SEGUMAR-757459 format. One record per residue (C-alpha): x, y, z; residue number from 0; chain. Coordinates in nm, 4 decimals, padded with zeros to 6 digits. Layout:
N
R          X          Y          Z   vexdo   loza
R          X          Y          Z     NUM      A
...
//
This chain:
167
R          X          Y          Z   vexdo   loza
R    08.7344   -12.2518   -04.0862       0      A
R    08.3820   -12.2119   -04.1627       1      A
R    08.1766   -12.1223   -03.8322       2      A
R    07.9034   -12.3989   -03.7839       3      A
R    07.5769   -12.4535   -03.5812       4      A
R    07.6862   -12.4793   -03.2084       5      A
R    07.9837   -12.2373   -03.2636       6      A
R    08.0262   -11.8818   -03.0442       7      A
R    08.0798   -11.6070   -03.3297       8      A
R    08.3858   -11.4805   -03.3317       9      A
R    08.4786   -11.1302   -03.1449      10      A
R    08.5538   -10.8323   -03.3716      11      A
R    08.4491   -10.4756   -03.4437      12      A
R    08.1301   -10.3807   -03.6789      13      A
R    08.0377   -10.0338   -03.7292      14      A
R    07.7181   -09.8694   -03.7595      15      A
R    07.6449   -09.5346   -03.9087      16      A
R    07.3865   -09.2916   -03.7018      17      A
R    07.2897   -08.9623   -03.8905      18      A
R    07.1510   -08.8374   -03.5113      19      A
R    07.3052   -08.8942   -03.1845      20      A
R    07.1781   -09.1467   -02.9628      21      A
R    07.2260   -09.2737   -02.5940      22      A
R    07.6191   -09.2829   -02.6359      23      A
R    07.6335   -09.3226   -03.0182      24      A
R    07.7585   -09.0044   -03.2038      25      A
R    07.6791   -08.8901   -03.5611      26      A
R    07.8800   -09.0785   -03.8253      27      A
R    08.0659   -09.4234   -03.7955      28      A
R    08.0339   -09.6116   -03.4253      29      A
R    08.2312   -09.9206   -03.3512      30      A
R    08.0791   -10.2054   -03.1657      31      A
R    08.2631   -10.5169   -03.0132      32      A
R    08.0375   -10.8484   -03.1558      33      A
R    08.1090   -10.9733   -02.8316      34      A
R    07.9497   -10.6788   -02.6030      35      A
R    07.6347   -10.6170   -02.8704      36      A
R    07.5571   -10.9986   -02.9067      37      A
R    07.5740   -11.0953   -02.5694      38      A
R    07.1795   -11.2319   -02.3981      39      A
R    07.0558   -11.1347   -02.7228      40      A
R    06.8938   -11.3051   -02.9880      41      A
R    07.0316   -11.2163   -03.3159      42      A
R    06.8612   -11.2545   -03.6411      43      A
R    07.1865   -11.2203   -03.8689      44      A
R    07.2473   -11.1788   -04.2452      45      A
R    07.5228   -11.1315   -04.4642      46      A
R    07.5093   -10.9717   -04.7957      47      A
R    07.7709   -10.9742   -05.0825      48      A
R    07.7480   -10.5487   -05.1170      49      A
R    07.5288   -10.2903   -05.0439      50      A
R    07.3476   -10.1497   -05.3357      51      A
R    07.3767   -10.4802   -05.5774      52      A
R    07.0321   -10.5977   -05.6990      53      A
R    06.9676   -10.8713   -05.4845      54      A
R    07.0878   -10.7601   -05.1828      55      A
R    06.8716   -10.4215   -05.2543      56      A
R    06.5389   -10.5497   -05.3485      57      A
R    06.4691   -10.8810   -05.1705      58      A
R    06.7686   -10.9524   -04.8823      59      A
R    06.7347   -10.6473   -04.6937      60      A
R    06.3626   -10.5454   -04.7837      61      A
R    06.2846   -10.9093   -04.6939      62      A
R    06.3892   -10.8431   -04.3204      63      A
R    06.2826   -10.4768   -04.2968      64      A
R    05.9011   -10.6450   -04.3841      65      A
R    05.9644   -10.9422   -04.1506      66      A
R    06.0906   -10.7168   -03.8223      67      A
R    05.7313   -10.7390   -03.6200      68      A
R    05.7116   -11.1047   -03.7096      69      A
R    06.0567   -11.1668   -03.6081      70      A
R    06.0197   -10.9771   -03.2888      71      A
R    05.7287   -11.2366   -03.2395      72      A
R    05.9373   -11.5245   -03.2351      73      A
R    06.2124   -11.3887   -02.9504      74      A
R    06.4391   -11.1764   -03.2136      75      A
R    06.6399   -10.9315   -02.9952      76      A
R    06.7968   -10.7215   -03.2802      77      A
R    06.8345   -10.7725   -03.6744      78      A
R    07.2085   -10.7352   -03.8055      79      A
R    07.2443   -10.6450   -04.2382      80      A
R    07.6654   -10.7256   -04.2160      81      A
R    07.8547   -10.6499   -04.5709      82      A
R    08.2137   -10.5726   -04.6647      83      A
R    08.1515   -10.2082   -04.7229      84      A
R    08.2073   -09.9184   -04.4746      85      A
R    07.9307   -09.7766   -04.2308      86      A
R    07.9361   -09.4513   -04.4284      87      A
R    07.8154   -09.7051   -04.7537      88      A
R    07.5839   -09.9035   -04.5241      89      A
R    07.4114   -09.6041   -04.3290      90      A
R    07.3256   -09.4547   -04.6948      91      A
R    07.1888   -09.8115   -04.8177      92      A
R    07.0142   -09.8263   -04.4987      93      A
R    06.8397   -09.4699   -04.5760      94      A
R    06.7654   -09.5581   -04.9434      95      A
R    06.6028   -09.8548   -04.8202      96      A
R    06.4287   -09.6616   -04.5376      97      A
R    06.5019   -09.8955   -04.2534      98      A
R    06.4564   -09.6201   -03.9698      99      A
R    06.6475   -09.8898   -03.7293     100      A
R    06.4557   -10.1665   -03.7840     101      A
R    06.7952   -10.3282   -03.8679     102      A
R    07.1503   -10.2684   -03.8191     103      A
R    07.3177   -10.1675   -04.0667     104      A
R    07.6521   -10.3264   -03.9508     105      A
R    07.9620   -10.2448   -04.1748     106      A
R    08.2908   -10.4943   -04.1896     107      A
R    08.4998   -10.2542   -04.3868     108      A
R    08.8056   -10.4768   -04.4170     109      A
R    08.6415   -10.8018   -04.4030     110      A
R    08.8090   -10.9118   -04.1168     111      A
R    08.5440   -11.0331   -03.8892     112      A
R    08.3662   -11.2327   -04.2027     113      A
R    08.7211   -11.4278   -04.2500     114      A
R    08.6740   -11.4838   -03.9188     115      A
R    08.3601   -11.6328   -03.9640     116      A
R    08.4996   -11.8506   -04.2602     117      A
R    08.2550   -11.6961   -04.4959     118      A
R    08.4229   -11.4656   -04.7364     119      A
R    08.4552   -11.4942   -05.0884     120      A
R    08.6769   -11.3676   -05.3635     121      A
R    08.4796   -11.1611   -05.6351     122      A
R    08.8083   -10.9376   -05.7594     123      A
R    08.7587   -11.1123   -06.0986     124      A
R    08.4431   -10.9084   -06.1030     125      A
R    08.5870   -10.6035   -05.9787     126      A
R    08.4727   -10.6280   -05.6257     127      A
R    08.7693   -10.7570   -05.4276     128      A
R    08.7200   -10.9833   -05.1176     129      A
R    08.3099   -10.9977   -04.9844     130      A
R    08.0947   -11.1867   -04.7638     131      A
R    07.9108   -11.4704   -04.9112     132      A
R    07.5254   -11.4468   -04.8666     133      A
R    07.3957   -11.6164   -04.5830     134      A
R    07.1705   -11.5952   -04.2682     135      A
R    07.2255   -11.7364   -03.9029     136      A
R    07.0196   -11.7240   -03.5762     137      A
R    07.2662   -11.6241   -03.3109     138      A
R    07.1243   -11.6887   -02.9724     139      A
R    07.4010   -11.5425   -02.6994     140      A
R    07.6514   -11.5361   -02.9416     141      A
R    07.6208   -11.9082   -03.0456     142      A
R    07.4903   -12.0092   -03.4046     143      A
R    07.1909   -12.2457   -03.3574     144      A
R    07.0947   -12.2114   -03.7380     145      A
R    07.2997   -12.1303   -04.0395     146      A
R    07.1732   -12.1050   -04.3878     147      A
R    07.4733   -12.0214   -04.6226     148      A
R    07.3940   -11.9477   -05.0002     149      A
R    07.5439   -12.1129   -05.3209     150      A
R    07.7258   -11.8616   -05.5213     151      A
R    07.4782   -11.6446   -05.7219     152      A
R    07.1563   -11.8171   -05.5750     153      A
R    06.8855   -11.6702   -05.2873     154      A
R    06.7284   -11.9302   -05.1871     155      A
R    06.7954   -12.0519   -04.8151     156      A
R    06.8936   -11.7179   -04.6336     157      A
R    06.6209   -11.5038   -04.6610     158      A
R    06.3698   -11.3654   -04.3762     159      A
R    06.1136   -11.6394   -04.4945     160      A
R    06.3577   -11.9225   -04.4116     161      A
R    06.4216   -11.7491   -04.0277     162      A
R    06.0954   -11.7105   -03.9554     163      A
R    06.0247   -12.0947   -04.0157     164      A
R    06.2895   -12.1967   -03.7963     165      A
R    06.2607   -11.9821   -03.5203     166      A
//
């Protein structure tokens, strides 16, 4: 079943890679419980089919990095980029695109959380395995208040510009 507006996002574990220790976070991949990191926050969440892929690298992630201040001005506490990649890949992708902490690069390496969201897609025929659909969502205290799911191969409704209009 696909998540809908008004639903609580599923709990699960996402991983984030840190180049330097900070607070309680060690260098390398750190596991985070979704329910804990979403609690009490307004999250601009977007998911991509894969790190380093053309649309994701040239449009989707850069759009949210560039819109960070405008999103914060509209009440967003954190921006999450989720992909069915491992934390090492997400960390490297964030470094390459100079994300510098403006977006949390969250890895769902096994795709388990993406499946719980009901937003997986099978790209095995293209050699990519099961990945996430491209989408964005506004999540307030763990509840989806906006959801923008792209049609396969499209990038029309899940960008930062759409989210800014919805906030």
